[in-house]
C-alpha positions in Angstrom: 19.4 34.1 -8.4 19.0 30.6 -6.7 22.0 28.2 -6.5 21.7 24.4 -6.3 24.1 23.1 -3.9 20.8 25.3 -1.9 19.3 21.7 -2.1 22.1 19.4 -1.0 21.9 16.8 1.8 24.8 18.8 3.5 23.5 21.6 2.8 20.1 21.1 4.8 22.0 19.0 7.6 21.5 15.4 6.7 23.0 12.7 4.2 22.0 10.8 1.2 20.6 7.5 2.3 19.2 8.5 5.8 15.4 7.1 6.5 12.8 8.7 6.0 11.9 9.0 9.8 15.9 10.3 10.3 15.5 12.7 7.9 12.5 14.1 9.6 14.3 14.0 13.5 16.9 15.7 12.1 15.0 19.1 9.7 12.5 19.3 12.9 15.6 20.2 14.9 17.5 22.3 12.2 13.8 24.3 10.9 11.4 24.3 12.9 8.2 24.5 12.1 9.3 24.7 8.2 8.9 20.5 7.4 6.1 18.5 6.6 5.8 14.9 5.9 3.4 14.0 3.3 3.2 10.2 2.2 7.1 8.9 1.6 7.6 12.9 0.8 8.8 15.7 3.0 8.4 18.9 2.4 10.7 22.2 3.4 9.7 25.3 2.8 13.2 27.6 3.3 13.7 31.8 2.9 15.7 31.1 0.4 14.6 29.0 -2.3 11.2 27.7 -2.8 9.8 24.8 -1.3 12.4 21.9 -1.3 10.6 17.9 -1.7 12.7 14.7 -0.2 12.2 12.1 -1.9 13.4 8.2 -1.3 13.8 5.0 -3.4 12.1 1.8 -3.4 13.6 1.3 0.1 13.0 3.9 2.4 16.3 6.0 2.0 17.3 9.7 0.4 17.9 9.6 -3.2 16.4 12.6 -4.4 15.8 16.2 -3.6 14.2 19.3 -5.9 12.6 22.3 -5.7 10.7 24.4 -8.3 11.8 27.6 -9.3 9.3 28.6 -11.8 6.0 27.0 -13.0 3.9 28.5 -15.8 0.1 29.5 -14.2 -1.9 27.6 -16.8 -2.3 24.4 -18.6 -2.4 25.4 -22.1 -5.5 23.2 -23.3 -7.2 26.8 -25.0 -3.7 28.8 -25.9 -2.6 28.9 -29.3 0.4 27.6 -30.7 2.1 31.1 -30.3 1.4 31.7 -26.4 2.8 28.3 -26.2 5.9 29.3 -27.8 6.1 32.7 -26.4 6.0 31.4 -22.5 8.0 28.8 -23.4 10.9 30.8 -24.4 10.5 33.1 -21.3 11.4 30.6 -19.7 13.8 29.0 -21.3 15.4 32.4 -20.9 14.7 32.3 -16.6 16.3 28.6 -17.7 19.6 29.9 -18.3 20.1 32.4 -16.6 19.9 30.6 -13.7 22.2 27.6 -15.7 24.8 30.6 -16.3 24.8 32.0 -12.5 25.5 28.3 -11.5 28.0 27.4 -13.5 30.2 30.8 -12.0 29.8 28.8 -9.1 30.1 24.8 -10.0 32.1 25.8 -13.0 31.7 23.9 -16.4 28.6 22.1 -16.8 29.6 17.6 -17.0 26.2 18.2 -19.7 24.2 20.2 -21.1 21.4 19.6 -23.7 17.9 18.3 -24.8 16.9 14.5 -24.8 18.5 14.2 -28.4 22.0 14.4 -27.3 24.1 12.2 -26.0 25.0 11.9 -22.3 21.0 12.7 -21.6 20.1 11.3 -18.3 17.3 8.9 -18.5 15.8 8.9 -14.8 15.2 12.8 -14.6 11.4 14.2 -16.2 12.6 17.3 -18.5 12.8 18.3 -22.1 16.6 20.3 -21.6 19.1 19.9 -18.2 22.1 21.4 -17.1 24.2 18.7 -14.9 27.5 18.8 -12.5 28.6 15.5 -11.7 30.4 15.8 -8.1 31.4 12.8 -6.0 27.9 10.6 -5.1 25.8 13.2 -6.5 24.9 14.9 -9.9 23.3 18.9 -9.4 20.6 19.8 -12.3 18.5 22.4 -13.2 16.4 21.2 -15.7 13.4 22.7 -17.4 10.8 20.5 -18.9 7.5 21.0 -21.1 6.6 16.9 -21.5 3.6 17.7 -23.8 2.1 20.7 -25.1 -0.8 21.3 -23.1 1.2 20.6 -19.5 2.9 23.7 -17.5 6.3 25.3 -18.2 8.5 24.0 -15.3 12.2 25.3 -14.1 13.4 23.4 -11.6 16.3 22.1 -9.4 17.2 18.3 -8.8 20.1 16.9 -6.4 20.3 12.8 -7.0 22.3 10.0 -5.4 24.5 8.4 -7.6 26.6 6.6 -5.6 27.0 4.4 -3.0 25.4 5.4 0.8 27.2 4.5 3.8 26.2 1.0 5.5 25.7 2.7 8.8 22.2 4.5 7.3 20.9 1.9 4.7 20.6 -1.8 6.5 21.0 -4.9 4.2 17.0 -5.9 4.3 15.5 -4.5 1.5 12.4 -3.2 2.8 10.4 -4.3 -0.1 10.8 -7.6 0.2 9.8 -7.5 3.5 6.1 -6.6 3.7 3.4 -8.8 3.3 0.0 -8.6 1.9 -1.3 -9.7 4.8 0.3 -6.7 7.0 -2.5 -4.5 4.8 -5.4 -7.4 5.9 -8.6 -5.4 7.5 -7.8 -6.9 11.3 -4.4 -6.0 11.2 -4.7 -2.4 10.9 -7.4 -3.0 13.2 -11.0 -2.4 10.4 -13.3 -5.2 9.0 -14.7 -6.3 6.0 -17.7 -3.6 5.2 -16.4 -1.0 7.6 -18.3 2.3 5.9 -15.9 5.1 4.7 -16.7 7.0 7.2 -15.8 4.8 10.0 -12.1 4.2 8.9 -11.5 7.3 9.2 -12.5 8.0 11.9 -9.7 5.0 12.3 -7.5 6.2 10.5 -7.9 10.1 11.2 -4.6 11.9 11.9 -2.8 10.3 9.1 -5.4 11.1 5.8 -3.6 12.2 2.7 -6.4 12.3 0.2 -10.0 11.4 0.1 -11.9 10.9 -2.1 -16.4 9.8 -2.1 -15.2 5.4 -2.8 -11.9 5.7 -1.3 -9.2 7.6 1.2 -5.5 6.8 1.0 -3.6 7.2 4.6 0.0 7.1 5.2 0.5 4.2 8.1 3.6 3.0 9.4 4.7 -0.2 7.7 8.0 -2.3 8.3 9.7 0.5 9.1 8.2 2.5 7.1 5.9 5.4 6.4 3.6 3.7 3.2 0.6 5.3 1.4 -2.2 2.9 1.8 -5.0 2.6 -0.4 -9.2 1.7 1.1 -11.6 1.7 -2.0 -15.5 1.2 -0.9 -18.7 0.2 -2.2 -21.4 2.5 -2.2 -23.3 -0.3 -0.2 -21.3 -3.1 0.6 -18.9 -0.8 2.3 -14.9 -1.6 2.7 -13.9 -3.9 0.0 -10.4 -3.7 -1.4 -7.5 -2.7 0.3 -3.9 -1.8 -1.5 -0.1 -1.0 -0.5 2.2 -0.1 -3.9 5.7 -2.1 -2.8 8.1 -0.1 -5.3 7.2 2.1 -8.0 9.5 3.6 -11.2 9.8 6.8 -12.2 8.1 7.6 -15.5 8.9 7.2 -19.2 8.5 9.7 -21.3 11.9 10.4 -22.9 13.3 6.6 -22.6 14.3 3.7 -24.6 12.2 0.6 -24.7 15.5 -1.2 -23.7 14.8 0.9 -20.8 11.7 0.3 -19.5 12.1 -3.8 -20.2 15.0 -2.8 -17.7 12.9 -2.2 -15.5 10.8 -4.7 -15.4 13.2 -7.4 -15.2 14.4 -5.4 -11.9 11.0 -5.0 -11.0 9.6 -8.9 -11.6 12.4 -9.6 -9.9 11.2 -7.9 -6.8 8.2 -9.4 -7.3 9.2 -13.4 -8.0 10.8 -12.7 -4.6 7.6 -11.7 -3.2 5.4 -14.4 -4.6 8.6 -17.0 -3.3 8.2 -15.0 0.5 4.4 -15.5 0.7 4.2 -19.3 -0.6 6.4 -20.2 2.0 3.2 -18.8 4.5 0.6 -19.1 2.2 1.2 -21.8 0.6 0.7 -22.5 -2.8 -1.4 -19.8 -4.6 -4.8 -20.3 -6.2 -3.4 -18.1 -9.4 -0.2 -17.0 -10.8 -0.1 -15.6 -14.3 -0.9 -12.7 -16.7 -3.1 -12.0 -18.2 -3.5 -14.1 -20.8 -4.2 -17.1 -19.1 -7.8 -18.7 -17.3 -8.4 -17.4 -14.0 -6.8 -13.9 -14.2 -9.0 -12.1 -12.7 -11.5 -9.0 -14.2 -10.5 -5.4 -13.9 -12.4 -5.3 -10.7 -9.7 -7.1 -8.5 -6.3 -6.8 -11.3 -6.9 -3.2 -11.7 -3.8 -2.5 -14.3 -1.8 -5.1 -12.9 -0.6 -7.2 -16.2 0.7 -10.1 -14.2 -0.4 -11.7 -10.4 -0.4 -14.3 -7.6 -3.3 -14.5 -5.5 -5.0 -16.6 -2.5 -8.1 -17.5 -1.3 -8.3 -17.0 2.6 -10.4 -16.7 4.5 -9.4 -13.4 5.0 -9.6 -12.1 1.6 -8.3 -12.7 -1.4 -4.2 -11.7 -0.9 -3.1 -11.2 -3.9 0.7 -9.5 -5.1 0.8 -7.3 -9.0 2.9 -6.5 -11.2 2.3 -4.0 -14.2 2.4 -0.5 -15.8 -1.1 1.2 -17.4 1.0 2.1 -20.4 4.3 2.9 -22.8 5.1 5.7 -21.0 3.7 5.4 -16.7 5.5 3.4 -14.2 5.9 0.3 -13.7 5.1 -0.8 -10.1 4.7 -3.9 -7.9 1.8 -3.8 -5.2 -0.2 -5.7 -2.7 -3.3 -5.7 -2.0 -6.3 -7.4 -0.1 -10.2 -7.9 -1.6 -13.6 -9.0 0.2 -14.5 -11.9 -1.9 
C-alpha cells in the first residue's frame, strides 16, 4: 500500500514554490537517472510509488505533485454498463483500502465524499476524494471516472495551499513579463515560410511532440520553460507561432460561479498584457470580442473569444483569452501570425 506522504515535496527533498529549474537541479542530484523534464512538468520515477508528476502554477512555481496508482486498461467505448459497474466496484474497493491504510498513519481525514457533499474541493478532477489538510498543503486520494467512456483512475495528489517563502517566489509575475515579440520568428532564429524540417533542425533537442502540420517545443522564455507551438502550411511553410501564458484546470464538477471567477482572474492578466504591449507597440489595430467587427476568423482567432492584435511588418502580434466550452480550461495566449 502506498502512503500519500511519499509524494510530498519535503519527502522528495524540494519545497513548495520552487521553480521548475530549482526542482530539476535538486532532484537530479538526489534521484540520479530517475528524473525527466518534459514541457512545463517534471516526472520522477521512484521504486516505492509509480511515476510522480510535478506540476507548476502559472508563475512557474511548484504547486502540485501527483501519482497515478492504478488505471483501468481500456476506455469503455464498447463496454456494456455491467462491465463498467464491475470495474468501478473493483477500483472503488482499492481506493477504499488505500484510504484506510493512509488513515492509520495520518489520522481521520478532514473530508471524504463525492462532489455532491459540502467540502468537496473545487480544483481537482475526481469523482470521490479523501483529503487531509496539513499546514500549507493538502494530501488527497481520489478516484475518478469523469465520463462513462473514460478509464477509471485512482491517484495520490498533494497540493500547495499556503503562502510560499518569498525567497523562492519573486514578486514579478512571470506571465505578465512574457511578450509576443519573444516568439516572433526573428527572435527564435526563424523566418516566415521556413519548412517544418528546417524548424525541427533548429529545435530538435527541445521537441515535445510533432504532427504533420505543427511541432511543439520547450523553450526558456523569461526565466521559465514554455511550450511553444509552431504551425505550418503545406505550401507556404511556417505561418503561426503561439504560446499559452496561463491555463486553468478543467471544470468537470465546477459551478458556473467558479468558472466566472476564473474568467475574471484571467481577464486581469489579459488586460495587463494588453496594457504593457500597448506601451511598446502602440495602439492596437483591434481589441474586442467575437461580436465586434474586425474580429478575425477561426484561422487567426483559434479558440479565443476576445483578443487584441497589432499588424506589424514582423506579422500580426496577438493576445487572446478564451475557453473552448463550459468544461475546458480558461486560457490566455500570445500568438504571432504571418499575414
